[in-house]
C-alpha positions in Angstrom: 23.9 -13.3 -2.8 23.7 -12.8 -6.6 20.4 -13.5 -8.4 22.1 -16.3 -10.5 23.2 -18.1 -7.3 19.6 -18.8 -6.0 17.9 -22.1 -6.5 15.1 -23.7 -4.5 17.4 -25.7 -2.2 19.4 -22.6 -1.4 16.3 -20.5 -0.8 14.8 -23.2 1.5 18.0 -23.4 3.5 17.9 -19.6 4.1 14.2 -19.4 4.9 12.9 -18.6 8.4 12.0 -21.8 10.4 9.2 -20.3 12.5 6.3 -22.7 13.2 4.8 -20.9 16.2 4.9 -17.6 18.2 5.6 -17.8 22.0 4.8 -15.4 24.8 8.4 -14.2 25.0 8.3 -12.8 21.4 6.3 -9.8 22.6 8.1 -6.6 23.8 9.4 -6.9 27.4 7.1 -4.0 28.5 3.9 -6.0 27.6 1.6 -6.6 30.5 0.4 -10.3 30.9 -2.4 -11.7 32.9 -1.2 -14.9 34.4 -3.6 -17.3 36.2 -2.8 -18.7 38.6 -0.3 -15.9 39.5 3.2 -17.2 40.3 3.6 -17.5 44.1 7.3 -16.6 44.0 6.5 -13.1 42.7 5.1 -10.4 45.0 2.4 -8.5 43.2 0.4 -5.3 43.5 -2.0 -6.1 40.7 -3.2 -9.0 38.6 -0.8 -8.4 35.7 3.0 -8.6 35.3 5.4 -7.2 32.8 6.8 -9.8 30.3 10.4 -8.7 31.2 9.9 -9.6 34.9 8.3 -12.9 34.0 11.2 -13.7 31.6 13.8 -12.8 34.3 12.1 -15.2 36.9 11.3 -18.1 34.7 13.2 -17.8 31.4 11.6 -19.0 28.2 9.5 -21.5 30.1 6.7 -23.0 27.9 4.8 -24.1 31.0 4.0 -20.5 31.6 2.1 -20.3 28.3 -0.9 -22.3 29.6 -1.3 -19.8 32.4 -1.4 -16.7 30.2 -5.0 -15.5 29.8 -4.6 -12.1 28.1 -2.2 -9.3 27.1 -2.7 -5.5 27.4 -2.5 -3.6 24.2 -3.2 -0.3 25.9 -3.6 0.9 29.4 -6.5 -1.0 31.1 -7.3 -2.6 27.7 -6.9 -6.4 27.9 -7.2 -8.9 25.0 -7.7 -12.6 25.5 -5.1 -14.8 23.9 -3.7 -18.4 24.1 0.0 -19.3 23.6 1.7 -20.7 21.6 0.2 -19.3 18.4 0.4 -22.0 15.7 1.5 -20.8 12.3 1.6 -24.1 10.3 -1.8 -23.5 8.8 -3.7 -21.9 5.9 -4.7 -18.8 7.9 -1.1 -17.8 8.5 -0.2 -18.5 4.8 -3.0 -16.3 3.6 -2.2 -13.5 6.0 1.5 -13.6 5.3 0.9 -13.4 1.5 -1.5 -10.5 2.0 0.9 -8.6 4.3 4.0 -8.9 2.1 1.9 -7.5 -0.7 -0.5 -4.9 0.8 0.6 -4.7 4.5 2.4 -2.4 6.8 4.2 -3.9 9.8 7.0 -1.5 10.8 5.0 0.6 13.3 1.5 -1.0 13.0 -0.2 -4.1 11.5 -2.6 -3.0 8.8 -3.6 -3.2 5.1 -4.6 -0.4 2.8 -6.2 -1.5 -0.4 -9.6 -1.3 -2.3 -10.3 -5.1 -2.5 -13.0 -6.1 0.0 -11.9 -9.7 -0.2 -8.5 -8.8 1.2 -10.0 -7.0 4.2 -12.2 -10.1 4.8 -9.1 -12.4 4.7 -7.2 -10.0 7.0 -9.9 -10.1 9.7 -10.9 -13.8 9.4 -7.2 -15.0 9.5 -6.4 -12.9 12.5 -9.5 -14.2 14.4 -8.6 -17.8 13.5 -5.0 -17.3 14.6 -5.4 -15.1 17.7 -9.0 -15.3 18.8 -12.2 -13.3 18.5 -11.0 -10.7 21.0 -8.4 -9.5 18.4 -11.1 -9.5 15.7 -13.1 -7.1 17.8 -10.2 -4.7 17.9 -9.7 -4.4 14.2 -10.7 -1.0 12.9 -11.6 -0.5 9.2 -11.9 3.0 7.9 -11.6 4.8 4.6 -8.2 6.5 4.1 -7.2 8.4 0.9 -10.0 6.8 -1.0 -9.4 3.1 0.0 -10.3 1.0 3.0 -7.7 0.6 5.7 -7.9 -2.2 8.2 -5.8 -1.9 11.3 -5.2 -4.5 14.0 -3.7 -3.8 17.5 -0.1 -2.7 17.2 1.2 -5.7 19.2 0.0 -8.1 16.4 3.2 -7.3 14.5 5.1 -9.2 17.2 2.7 -12.1 17.2 2.5 -12.7 13.4 6.0 -12.8 11.9 6.2 -11.2 8.4 9.7 -11.5 6.9 10.8 -10.6 3.3 12.1 -14.2 2.9 9.2 -16.6 2.3 8.9 -18.9 5.4 9.8 -22.6 5.3 6.3 -23.7 6.2 5.1 -22.3 2.9 8.0 -23.6 0.8 7.7 -27.1 2.1 4.0 -27.7 1.2 2.5 -27.5 -2.3 -1.0 -26.6 -1.0 0.5 -23.7 1.0 2.6 -22.6 -2.0 -0.6 -22.5 -4.1 -2.6 -20.6 -1.5 0.3 -18.1 -1.1 0.8 -17.5 -4.8 -2.9 -16.9 -5.5 -3.1 -14.0 -3.1 0.3 -12.7 -4.1 -0.6 -12.6 -7.8 -4.0 -11.1 -7.1 -2.6 -8.4 -4.9 0.6 -7.5 -6.9 0.1 -9.2 -10.2 -1.9 -8.6 -13.4 -2.9 -10.6 -16.5 -2.1 -8.5 -19.6 -4.1 -9.1 -22.8 -3.5 -6.6 -25.6 -5.2 -7.6 -28.8 -4.0 -4.7 -30.8 -0.3 -5.5 -30.1 -1.0 -9.3 -30.0 0.4 -9.7 -26.6 -0.6 -11.8 -23.6 1.4 -12.3 -20.4 1.1 -12.4 -16.6 3.3 -10.2 -14.4 4.0 -9.8 -10.7 5.9 -6.7 -9.6 7.7 -5.9 -6.3 10.1 -3.2 -5.1 13.2 -3.5 -3.0 15.2 -1.0 -1.0 18.6 -0.5 -2.7 19.7 2.7 -0.8 22.8 0.8 0.5 24.0 0.2 -3.0 24.0 3.9 -4.0 26.7 6.1 -2.6 26.1 9.2 -4.6 23.3 11.7 -5.2 21.6 10.9 -8.5 20.5 13.7 -10.8 16.9 12.5 -11.1 13.9 14.2 -9.6 12.0 12.9 -6.5 9.2 10.4 -7.3 10.6 10.0 -10.8 10.8 6.4 -12.2 14.1 5.8 -14.1 13.9 2.9 -16.5 16.8 0.6 -17.2 17.9 2.0 -20.6 18.3 5.5 -19.1 19.9 4.3 -15.9 22.4 2.1 -17.9 23.4 5.1 -20.0 23.7 7.6 -17.1 25.1 5.4 -14.3 26.5 2.1 -15.7 28.2 1.1 -12.5 25.0 1.4 -10.4 23.1 -0.4 -13.2 25.5 -3.3 -13.1 24.9 -3.7 -9.3 21.1 -3.4 -9.4 20.5 -6.0 -12.0 21.7 -8.7 -9.5 19.7 -7.4 -6.6 16.1 -8.7 -7.0 13.6 -8.6 -4.1 14.0 -11.7 -2.0 10.2 -12.3 -1.9 10.0 -12.2 -5.7 12.9 -14.7 -6.0 11.0 -17.1 -3.8 7.9 -16.7 -5.9 9.9 -17.3 -9.1 11.3 -20.5 -7.5 8.0 -21.7 -6.2 6.4 -21.5 -9.6 9.1 -23.7 -11.1 9.5 -26.2 -8.2 5.8 -27.1 -7.6 4.0 -26.2 -10.9 6.7 -26.4 -13.6 5.9 -22.8 -14.6 8.8 -21.0 -16.1 9.1 -17.3 -15.3 11.5 -14.5 -15.9 12.8 -11.9 -13.4 13.6 -8.5 -14.9 14.9 -5.3 -13.3 12.4 -2.6 -14.5 13.2 0.8 -13.0 14.7 2.8 -10.2 12.7 5.2 -8.1 13.6 8.1 -5.8 11.0 8.1 -3.0 9.9 11.0 -0.8 10.7 9.1 2.4 12.7 6.1 3.4 10.0 4.6 5.6 8.5 1.9 3.3 11.0 1.1 0.5 14.0 3.2 1.3 15.0 6.5 -0.3 16.0 4.6 -3.4 14.0 1.5 -4.5 14.3 -0.8 -7.5 11.2 -2.2 -9.2 11.4 -5.8 -10.4 8.9 -7.8 -12.4 8.2 -11.5 -12.7 6.9 -12.3 -16.2 5.1 -15.5 -17.4 4.8 -16.0 -21.1 3.7 -18.5 -23.8 2.4 -21.9 -22.7 3.3 -21.2 -19.1 0.3 -18.9 -19.0 -2.0 -21.9 -19.5 -0.2 -23.8 -16.7 -0.6 -20.8 -14.4 -4.4 -20.5 -15.1 -4.8 -24.2 -14.5 -2.7 -24.6 -11.4 -3.1 -21.2 -9.6 -5.2 -18.5 -11.3 -6.4 -15.3 -9.7 -9.0 -14.7 -6.9 -10.8 -11.7 -8.4 -13.5 -12.3 -11.0 -12.2 -9.5 -13.2 -8.7 -11.0 -13.5 -10.2 -14.5 -13.9 -12.2 -13.2 -16.9 -9.1 -11.8 -18.6 -7.4 -15.2 -18.1 -10.4 -16.9 -19.7 -10.0 -14.7 -22.8 -6.2 -15.5 -22.8 -6.9 -19.2 -23.2 -8.7 -18.5 -26.6 -6.3 -15.9 -27.8 -3.4 -16.9 -30.1 -0.8 -14.2 -30.7 0.2 -13.8 -34.3 3.6 -12.6 -35.4 3.9 -8.8 -34.6 7.2 -7.2 -35.0 8.6 -7.7 -31.5 6.5 -10.5 -30.0 9.3 -13.0 -30.4 11.6 -10.7 -28.4 9.4 -11.5 -25.3 10.5 -15.1 -25.8 14.1 -14.1 -25.9 13.7 -12.2 -22.6 12.0 -15.2 -21.0 14.8 -17.7 -21.9 17.7 -15.4 -21.3 20.0 -15.6 -18.3 21.8 -12.3 -17.3 21.1 -11.1 -20.9 22.5 -14.2 -22.7 20.5 -16.9 -24.5 21.0 -19.9 -26.8 19.5 -20.0 -30.3 18.3 -23.6 -29.7 16.2 -22.6 -26.7 14.7 -19.7 -28.7 13.8 -22.0 -31.6 12.3 -24.6 -29.3 10.0 -22.1 -27.5 9.0 -20.4 -30.8 7.9 -23.7 -32.3 5.8 -24.5 -29.3 3.8 -21.3 -30.3 3.5 -22.5 -33.9 6.0 -20.1 -35.4 7.2 -21.5 -38.7 10.6 -19.6 -39.2 12.0 -18.7 -35.8 15.5 -17.9 -37.1 14.1 -15.1 -39.3 13.4 -13.2 -36.1 17.0 -13.7 -35.0 18.2 -12.1 -38.2 15.8 -9.2 -37.9 16.8 -8.4 -34.3 20.5 -8.8 -35.1 20.3 -6.3 -38.0 18.5 -3.8 -35.8 21.3 -4.0 -33.2 19.1 -5.6 -30.5 21.2 -8.7 -30.1 24.8 -9.7 -30.8 26.6 -13.0 -31.3 29.1 -13.9 -28.6 29.9 -17.4 -29.7 28.4 -20.1 -31.9 24.7 -20.6 -31.0 24.9 -18.0 -28.1 23.8 -14.4 -28.2 23.6 -11.4 -25.9 20.7 -8.9 -25.6 22.1 -5.4 -26.3 19.0 -3.3 -26.3 15.2 -3.6 -25.9 12.7 -2.5 -28.5 
């Protein structure tokens, strides 16, 4: 689906409808302790493989009350109760943390410097799964940062999809909790007094390997920004600018739907990775940008968790950008859709920021070849300063 085709209603329709995790969501080889043990099954021990139980009883919810523990390793039982309820703040916080800092393909872990995130990771898992799982979480330093790792089977118990789940999309309080952690983990408040700039950004990457059918001439680990990519591979560029990360699209829509915060999604750069494990061999980096009076809305409604980022936001509230050479171009980027914008929208946003002569900037950018007129009152962005 193209970026322009997404709206909140469409995103909600496509979102996962998972409210709980059942015993049959685990791998079929998982050993379960069932009490009392089913009489119809002959046994040689006190545990049974999930696959056998599924064959005999199907997806029978009455079995859930009888499951006492699962085995995560040989002779290593962990107590658990099914079903695992996900319609709560603990799942929301853990989901937001895992889509930003987590690894779920072969394990269930986070690797980051923020102590608060490791606390959320452990506390949320204990509240969702029980104290037995909390005792199994290992936290060690890895490559200079703390790494918290839960038992491998947790990745089957806690669903982490790229598409934001419906239970988060349907409740404003869950949306707020989700966005706070997401922005703190992957976002930053930017305040540059010398350049007279203030904005908030949230960046994510998406695997775009399936969109590239040729070997690119760039070096491994090199980040290729849009101007160069557009010049070297215009066909690839035209495909990538419509392929934003599904998680970032959801965040963009949540900001608007519940908090009336306008944001802009922009394709930033392509990167060739060393491996295809995390983000594919080719990945595209996208950024969500919040400008102007929407910054104040963000600070009031959501804000960051960390004290350092909160302090930057406080300074933002008392900082009024003056008219540097290209600050107005940030407004153009915010209001544009697929590179096109209307003069009336530009003038409206500029006057909110107390600019006296907004159209003077239009003339300046037109002469520099940054924008061009496509019809009366409508322009296209040609280049970025």
